[in-house]
N, C-alpha and C positions, 0 to 999 in steps of 0.2 A: 399463255406460256410465260410471259414476262412477269406476271403477278406471282407466279410460283417462286421466282428468284427474289422478288422485292421483299417478301415477308422475312426470309432469313437474313437478308441484308439489313433490313430495318432493325431486327432483333440484335444483330451484331453491333450496330451503331448505338443502340440503347445500352448494351452491356459495356461498350467502350466508354460511353458517357458516365455510367456509374463508377467504373474503374478509375477514370480520370478524376472524378469528384472525390473519390476516396483517397487518391494519392495526394491531393492538395490539402487534406486535413492534417492537423497536428496530431501525431500519435499520442501525445500526452493528454489529449482532450477526448480520449475514448470514453463514451458515456458508460457509467456503471449502472446495471439494473438494481444494485443494492442501495444507491443513494436514496435517502428518506425511508429506509426500511431498517428493521431491527438487525443488529449485527449478528451474524451466524454464531451460534454457541458451540463450544468445544470444551474439552478438558484434556490438557496436555501436560507432560512433565516439564518442570522448569529446567532451564539450562544449568544454572549454577547450583541450585538446590534440587538435585535430580530426584530426591525422594518426595518432593512436594509437587503439586499440580497447580494449574491456573485455569480459570474459566472467565470469559468476559463479564459474566454476571457479577463478579467480584468488584467491578469498576462502576457499578450502578451508583448514581448520585454525583458523579464527577465527569467533567469533560476530560478526554484523554486521547492520545495518539496511539495508533497501532501501526508499527513500522515493520514491514517484511524485509528481511535482510539475509545475507549469507556471507561466510568468510571468503568464498570463492568468487564473489561478485565484485568486479572492478568498480562499477558505479557506486556500490555501497561504501567503498573506501573513499570515494570523492565526497559522498554525502556525510560521512561520519563526523568530520569537524563541525558541520552545521548542527548536527544532532547534539554534539557535546556543548556547543554554545547555547542551544535551546535548553538543555538540562541545567546549565548555570543560571539561566533566567528564572528557573523554578516556577514557571507559569502553568505547566501541565505535565502530568505523568506520561511517560512514554513506555509502552509495552512493546517488546520485540518478538517477532516470530522468525526464528532461525529456520530458514526454508531449505529443505533437502541438503542438509549439512551434517558434518560429523562433530560430535561434542568437543573433542580435543582441538579441532581446527577453529571452532567457534570461540572457545575459551581463549585460545592464543590470540585471535583477532581482537577480542575485547581487552586482553591484557596489554596488547601493544598500543591500541588507539584510545583506550579508556572505555568505560561502560556508560553510555548515556541512558540506559534503560532502568526503569523501576525494577523490571525483571524481564527475562526472555524465556520463551518456551520453544521446545524442539518439535518441528514438523518434519520429521525424517522422511516420510513417504510423500509429502506434499498434499495430502488430502484436505487439510484445513485450508491451505492456500487455494485449492480448487473451490472449496465452499465459499471463500471470500472473493472469488473472481480474479485471482491474481494472474496477470499476464506474464510477469517476470519480476525480478528484483532489481532495485528496491521499489516498493510501493508503500504509500502511507495513507492511512485513513484517519479522519477526524470523527470522533464519536461523542455524542452529547450525553448529558446526565441520565437520559432515559435509555441509553444503549442503542440509539439510532445513528446510523452512519450518515454524516452530513456532507462529507467531502472525501474524494479519493484523488491522491496525487500519484501519478505514474512517473517513474524515473527518480533520479536523485533530487532531494530538496536542495535548492540553492539558497544563498542568502536573500536573493531577490524574491523567490517564491515564498520563502518564509515571511519576509517583511510585507509583501504585497497581498498575499492570499491567506496563508495559514494562520499567522498571528491575529489578523483582524477577525477571522472566523472564530478562533478560540476565545478572543475577548467578547465577541458578540454572544456566543453560546454561554459564557460564564456570567454574563449580565442578565440572562433570562432565568 
């Protein structure tokens, strides 16, 4: 009779252990199954030049950043000056994915804060974001010359994360 209660009790404690371990992890360290895999392809209309499209295959041969953002995203506003600084460094092209946004709102956002992007594309329904494993905005991917995703940064890029992680990775990839 006692054994019948011990099994559910043991399962309960195992689940509590897994939950506790998950809560102790940094949410920015969520592993992406796309790391070391080819970037998912798509063809979307550009934000500024709406009659033109963009596909990641156009970036083959160069290291680049893919930044998922939106005008309604508070954290994107925090990250924006860091992206503007990165653009001024002229180290790597940045392509934006305007996620679940309205064109006029996105254009206003870039007009007010500056445009750090080589170009941005519109992901109005969020399907491309889903293909890329986006949890929320902002998220940034470092992609190598062969179109392979090498790193995913969840949340706003800070000057510290740029200096400590993203810039060294860009320089390493450009050297190969």
